[in-house]
C-alpha positions as CSV (number, residue, x, y, z in Angstrom):
1,M,69.3,46.4,117.8
2,N,68.9,44.3,121.0
3,I,70.6,45.2,124.2
4,C,73.3,42.6,124.1
5,K,74.4,43.7,120.7
6,R,74.3,47.3,121.8
7,L,76.6,46.6,124.8
8,M,78.9,44.6,122.7
9,L,79.2,47.5,120.2
10,V,80.0,49.9,122.9
11,A,82.7,47.6,124.2
12,I,84.2,47.1,120.8
13,L,84.2,51.0,120.2
14,V,85.9,51.5,123.5
15,L,88.7,49.0,122.4
16,V,88.9,50.8,119.1
17,G,89.4,54.1,120.9
18,M,92.2,52.6,123.0
19,S,93.8,51.1,119.8
20,T,93.8,54.4,118.0
21,A,94.8,56.7,120.8
22,Q,98.2,57.3,119.3
23,A,97.1,57.2,115.7
24,G,98.2,60.3,113.8
25,G,101.1,60.9,116.0
26,S,104.4,62.3,114.8
27,P,107.7,62.8,116.5
28,T,109.1,66.2,117.5
29,C,112.7,66.3,117.1
30,V,115.1,68.6,119.1
31,F,118.6,69.5,118.1
32,P,120.9,67.6,117.5
33,E,118.1,65.2,116.4
34,T,117.0,65.3,112.8
35,K,113.5,64.2,111.6
36,L,113.1,61.6,108.9
37,S,109.7,61.1,107.2
38,W,109.4,58.2,104.7
39,P,108.0,58.7,102.2
40,A,108.2,62.4,102.2
41,I,104.5,62.6,101.3
42,N,102.0,60.7,103.4
43,P,104.8,59.1,105.5
44,I,104.6,55.6,106.7
45,W,107.7,55.9,109.0
46,E,108.8,58.8,111.0
47,M,111.6,59.2,113.5
48,C,114.4,61.2,115.0
49,W,118.0,60.2,114.2
50,L,121.4,61.1,115.5
51,D,124.8,60.2,114.1
52,P,127.2,58.3,116.3
53,G,128.9,61.5,117.5
54,D,125.7,62.7,119.2
55,S,124.5,59.3,120.6
56,V,123.9,58.7,124.3
57,G,125.6,56.3,126.7
58,P,129.2,55.9,127.9
59,R,131.3,56.5,124.8
60,G,128.2,56.7,122.6
61,S,126.0,54.0,121.1
62,G,126.4,54.4,117.4
63,M,123.6,55.5,115.1
64,E,120.7,56.3,117.4
65,L,117.0,56.5,116.5
66,R,114.4,58.0,118.8
67,N,110.6,58.2,118.8
68,V,110.0,55.9,116.0
69,Y,106.4,56.0,114.5
70,W,104.9,53.6,112.1
71,N,101.7,54.8,110.5
72,G,101.2,57.4,113.1
73,Q,101.6,55.1,116.1
74,L,104.6,55.0,118.5
75,V,106.7,51.9,118.2
76,M,110.0,52.8,120.0
77,R,111.4,55.5,122.2
78,R,115.0,54.6,121.3
79,A,117.1,52.2,119.2
80,H,120.9,52.1,119.5
81,A,123.9,49.8,120.3
82,P,125.5,51.0,123.5
83,M,127.8,47.9,124.1
84,L,130.5,46.8,121.7
85,F,133.5,44.5,122.3
86,A,136.6,43.2,120.5
87,E,138.2,40.1,121.9
88,Y,141.3,38.3,120.8
89,N,142.0,34.6,121.0
90,G,143.4,33.6,124.4
91,G,146.1,31.5,122.9
92,Q,147.4,34.6,120.9
93,G,147.7,37.2,123.5
94,G,144.1,37.3,124.8
95,D,143.6,41.1,124.7
96,C,140.1,42.3,125.0
97,Y,138.6,45.8,124.6
98,R,135.3,47.5,125.1
99,D,135.1,49.8,122.1
100,W,133.7,53.2,121.8
101,K,130.8,54.2,119.5
102,D,130.9,58.0,119.2
103,E,133.6,58.6,116.6
104,P,131.9,58.8,113.2
105,T,134.0,57.8,110.1
106,P,132.9,58.5,106.5
107,T,130.7,56.4,104.3
108,L,130.9,56.5,100.5
109,A,127.4,57.6,99.3
110,A,125.6,59.7,96.6
111,A,125.3,63.3,97.6
112,V,121.5,63.2,97.3
113,V,121.3,60.7,100.2
114,Q,123.8,62.2,102.6
115,N,122.0,63.2,105.8
116,Q,118.8,63.5,104.0
117,L,116.2,61.2,102.3
118,G,117.0,60.6,98.7
119,S,117.0,57.9,96.0
120,I,120.1,56.2,94.5
121,P,120.9,57.7,91.1
122,N,120.1,55.5,88.1
123,G,123.1,53.1,87.6
124,G,124.5,54.2,91.0
125,E,125.5,52.2,94.0
126,P,124.0,51.9,97.5
127,A,125.9,53.5,100.4
128,I,129.3,51.7,100.9
129,T,130.9,51.2,104.2
130,S,134.3,49.6,105.0
131,C,132.3,46.3,105.8
132,D,130.7,46.4,102.3
133,R,134.0,46.8,100.6
134,S,135.8,44.0,102.7
135,N,135.8,41.1,100.2
136,S,139.4,39.9,100.6
137,P,140.6,37.6,103.4
138,T,143.8,39.6,103.9
139,T,143.5,42.9,102.2
140,S,142.4,46.2,103.8
141,Y,141.0,48.9,101.6
142,G,141.6,51.7,104.1
143,I,139.2,54.4,104.9
144,C,136.6,56.1,102.6
145,P,136.6,56.0,99.6
146,F,138.0,52.5,100.0
147,S,140.1,52.6,96.9
148,L,137.0,53.2,94.8
149,T,135.9,55.9,92.4
150,I,132.2,56.2,91.7
151,P,131.1,58.9,89.2
152,G,127.9,60.8,89.5
153,G,128.2,62.8,92.7
154,Y,129.5,60.2,95.1
155,N,131.8,61.3,97.9
156,C,132.5,60.5,101.6
157,T,130.1,61.6,104.3
158,A,130.7,61.5,108.0
159,G,126.9,61.5,108.7
160,L,124.1,59.2,107.7
161,A,123.2,57.9,104.2
162,I,119.4,57.7,104.1
163,E,118.2,55.8,100.9
164,D,114.7,55.5,99.7
165,L,114.5,52.0,98.1
166,G,110.9,51.9,97.1
167,D,109.4,49.4,99.6
168,H,111.7,50.5,102.4
169,V,114.1,53.1,103.6
170,R,117.7,52.4,104.8
171,L,119.8,54.3,107.1
172,T,123.5,53.6,107.2
173,A,126.2,55.0,109.5
174,Q,129.8,54.1,110.2
175,Y,131.9,54.7,113.2
176,R,135.4,54.0,114.2
177,A,137.4,52.5,117.2
178,D,141.1,52.8,116.4
179,W,141.8,50.3,113.5
180,Y,138.1,49.0,113.3
181,M,135.2,50.6,111.5
182,Y,131.8,49.4,112.5
183,A,128.8,49.6,110.1
184,S,125.3,50.2,111.6
185,R,122.3,49.9,109.4
186,F,118.6,50.0,110.0
187,E,115.9,49.2,107.4
188,F,112.2,50.1,107.8
189,Y,109.7,48.4,105.4
190,A,106.2,49.8,104.5
191,D,104.7,46.5,105.9
192,G,106.1,47.4,109.3
193,R,109.2,45.2,109.4
194,M,112.4,46.6,110.9
195,M,115.8,45.1,110.2
196,P,118.9,46.2,112.1
197,S,122.3,44.9,110.9
198,F,125.8,45.1,112.3
199,G,129.1,44.6,110.5
200,F,132.7,45.7,110.7
201,G,135.7,46.6,108.5
202,N,139.4,47.2,109.2
203,R,141.1,50.3,108.0
204,N,144.8,49.1,108.1
205,G,145.0,45.4,108.7
206,T,146.0,45.7,112.3
207,F,145.5,42.3,114.2
208,N,144.7,40.7,110.9
209,S,147.0,37.8,112.1
210,V,145.0,37.0,115.3
211,T,141.7,35.2,115.5
212,H,139.3,37.6,117.1
213,W,135.6,38.3,117.8
214,H,133.4,41.4,117.7
215,T,130.3,41.5,119.9
216,N,127.6,44.0,119.6
217,Y,124.5,44.5,121.8
218,W,121.6,46.5,120.4
219,R,119.2,48.1,122.9
220,F,115.5,48.6,121.9
221,E,113.4,50.6,124.2
222,F,109.9,49.9,122.9
223,D,106.8,51.8,123.9
224,I,104.0,50.4,121.8
225,D,101.2,52.9,121.3
226,G,102.9,55.2,123.8
227,Q,101.1,53.9,126.8
228,G,104.0,52.6,128.9
229,N,102.3,49.3,129.6
230,N,104.2,46.8,127.5
231,S,104.7,43.1,128.2
232,V,107.6,40.8,127.1
233,S,107.2,37.2,126.2
234,I,109.3,34.2,125.2
235,N,107.5,32.2,122.4
236,G,104.3,34.1,123.2
237,V,104.4,33.3,127.0
238,D,104.4,36.5,129.0
239,Q,107.3,37.0,131.6
240,T,106.7,39.1,134.7
241,T,110.4,39.7,135.8
242,E,113.6,40.6,134.1
243,F,115.2,37.6,132.3
244,T,118.1,36.6,130.0
245,D,117.7,34.0,127.3
246,L,119.7,32.1,124.6
247,R,118.9,31.7,120.9
248,D,117.5,28.2,120.0
249,A,116.9,27.3,116.4
250,T,114.3,24.6,117.4
251,G,113.2,26.0,120.8
252,G,109.9,27.6,119.6
253,P,106.4,26.1,118.8
254,G,106.5,23.0,116.6
255,G,110.3,23.0,116.4
256,T,110.6,26.6,115.1
257,Q,113.2,29.0,116.5
258,T,112.8,30.8,119.8
259,T,111.4,34.3,119.3
260,W,110.6,37.2,121.8
261,E,107.7,39.6,121.7
262,V,107.0,43.0,123.1
263,R,103.3,43.8,123.1
264,N,100.9,46.3,124.4
265,P,98.3,44.0,126.2
266,V,95.4,46.5,125.8
267,T,95.7,47.3,122.1
268,G,97.3,43.9,121.1
269,N,99.8,45.8,119.0
270,G,103.5,44.6,119.2
271,Y,106.6,43.3,117.7
272,R,108.3,39.9,117.5
273,L,112.1,39.6,117.3
274,A,113.3,36.7,115.2
275,P,117.0,36.0,114.9
276,G,118.6,36.1,111.5
277,A,120.4,33.2,109.9
278,N,123.9,34.7,110.5
279,D,123.0,35.4,114.2
280,Y,123.6,31.7,114.9
281,L,127.1,31.5,113.3
282,V,128.9,32.5,116.5
283,G,127.4,31.3,119.8
284,T,127.8,32.9,123.2
285,N,131.2,32.5,124.9
286,E,132.9,30.9,121.8
287,S,136.2,32.0,123.3
288,G,135.5,30.1,126.6
289,R,136.3,33.2,128.7
290,N,132.7,34.0,129.9
291,F,132.8,37.5,128.6
292,H,129.4,37.4,126.7
293,T,127.1,34.6,127.8
294,V,123.6,35.7,126.9
295,D,121.8,36.5,123.6
296,F,118.8,38.3,124.9
297,M,118.0,40.4,127.9
298,A,114.7,42.0,128.9
299,T,115.1,44.7,131.6
300,Q,113.1,47.4,133.2
301,A,113.8,50.7,131.5
302,H,115.5,53.3,133.6
303,A,116.3,57.0,132.6
304,G,120.0,57.2,131.8
305,E,120.7,53.5,131.9
306,Y,122.2,52.5,128.6
307,G,124.1,49.4,129.3
308,D,125.7,47.4,132.2
309,D,128.3,50.0,133.3
310,P,128.2,53.8,133.0
311,N,131.8,54.1,134.0
312,Y,133.6,51.4,132.1
313,D,137.2,51.6,130.9
314,L,138.8,50.2,127.7
315,F,139.6,46.9,129.3
316,D,136.2,46.1,130.8
317,C,135.5,43.0,128.6
318,T,132.8,41.3,130.5
319,M,129.2,42.3,129.7
320,D,127.8,42.2,133.4
321,Q,124.2,41.1,132.8
322,S,123.6,41.0,136.5
323,A,123.8,44.8,136.6
324,L,120.8,44.9,134.3
325,V,118.9,41.8,135.0
326,N,118.3,41.8,138.7
327,G,114.7,40.7,139.5
328,E,112.8,43.9,138.7
329,S,109.2,43.7,137.3
330,I,108.8,44.0,133.6
331,A,105.0,43.5,133.7
332,N,102.9,46.3,132.2
333,N,105.7,48.9,132.1
334,N,108.4,50.2,129.9
335,Q,111.3,47.8,129.1
336,A,114.7,47.8,127.5
337,I,115.5,44.9,125.2
338,Y,119.1,43.9,124.6
339,Y,120.1,41.6,121.7
340,R,123.5,40.2,120.9
341,V,125.2,39.4,117.7
342,S,128.8,38.3,117.3
343,V,131.2,37.8,114.3
344,R,134.4,35.8,114.3
345,D,137.5,36.7,112.2
346,A,139.7,33.5,111.8
347,T,143.3,33.3,110.8
348,A,144.8,30.4,109.0
349,N,145.8,27.4,111.3
350,S,144.6,29.1,114.4
351,W,140.8,28.2,114.8
352,P,139.5,26.1,116.4
353,N,142.2,26.0,119.0
354,G,144.5,23.2,118.5
355,C,143.6,22.7,114.8
356,S,146.0,21.8,112.1
357,G,145.9,21.9,108.3
358,G,142.6,21.1,106.9
359,S,140.9,21.1,110.3
360,C,141.4,24.7,110.6
361,I,139.0,27.5,109.3
362,P,140.6,29.2,106.2
363,Q,141.6,32.6,106.9
364,D,138.7,35.1,106.6
365,S,139.8,37.7,109.0
366,M,139.4,40.6,106.6
367,I,136.1,39.6,105.0
368,C,133.2,41.4,106.6
369,K,130.6,39.4,108.4
370,K,127.1,41.0,109.0
371,A,124.4,39.8,111.4
372,G,121.1,41.0,112.7
373,P,117.5,40.0,113.5
374,T,114.1,41.0,111.9
375,L,111.5,42.7,114.0
376,Y,108.0,41.8,112.8
377,P,104.7,43.6,113.6
378,I,102.1,41.6,115.4
379,G,98.6,42.3,116.4
380,P,95.8,44.5,115.0
381,W,97.9,47.9,114.3
382,N,94.7,49.8,113.2
383,E,93.0,47.1,111.1
384,F,89.4,46.3,110.6
385,I,87.6,44.6,113.4
386,F,84.8,42.2,112.8
387,A,82.6,41.0,115.7
388,N,79.0,39.7,115.8
389,G,78.0,41.1,112.4
390,F,79.5,44.6,113.0
391,D,82.0,45.9,110.6
392,I,83.8,48.5,112.5
393,F,86.3,50.7,110.8
394,V,89.4,51.7,112.8
395,P,90.9,55.0,111.4
396,G,94.2,54.5,109.7
397,A,93.6,51.0,108.7
398,N,95.6,49.9,105.7
399,R,94.6,46.2,105.3
400,F,92.1,43.6,106.3
401,R,92.6,41.0,109.1
């Protein structure tokens, strides 16, 4: 082997060592955290979960996931939803609230998936939240069991439903803020995709006659490979300071949608966040009151900072992005990524403002709407590397590149 090839081989092996420094890792969960390993044998995904009642942040943050590992490599330190709002049309009272996220309410699920990994019984149903049941424009189905009877060990659980669905695992939790019941789901696929979703239901029909919006901000605290040196990009272009951004269906390369990436620049491993189709249905500031004006925020992560205001009250309706995005560096450190989705519940002859008859959106105020992005893995993630005739195997590889 000539000296040039020898030096190249050494360089590649050094990079391989960096790439696999975290391979074989597994989270250590401390009460009240509970560990999930999926599949139970030779797990692909491992993480610690907490139900909404144990989540961090001012008045909680819904279902919370910590120390999320894919194939033995750290992906995220934390995933949760610490900011949640309910806003009513200004022409009909204009109330607005910052809802709490720490009051669990039961989900209808098979006993074998309640707070543990299990499979849906043959002929059974996936976990049912108020949102899943809300299929009438004007009818509320109340709290669990939502006027349903499912035989075969189905009952109401205030914890999580954790369902092994073959090619992925799904976690479902539900929490309540007075008359609303919010559904939080997170799906993890064997190929590395992560799919969070948000939806809501109404337990008794309160404010069914007023057009209103629900706005949720997820918070993802990535730590790719556990090295604390991530970078954040817009359409693949790295950003050095904190920023806000808006969704754009044609703002990406070649007229594709705008996406955002978090990446470890040393190993090349990372994730791309791509909006889902339903995420575009309700834009920022649809009410015109400037409460929620950004779709995406990249901020430097700080211990104990789980949103824009640690001391908010019920009527703090404005999400103050300036409290989070204030010029700090996000180059090669740990970041917190915030992502907004909103749903609108319209009543007959009230939206858009000033509409009449057929120009109004038909009433759909009690029909549940769901929204959420997909997070796609990008980069090597322990694959084979080919360079200058050397086939170098990286431990933990599961596919060719």
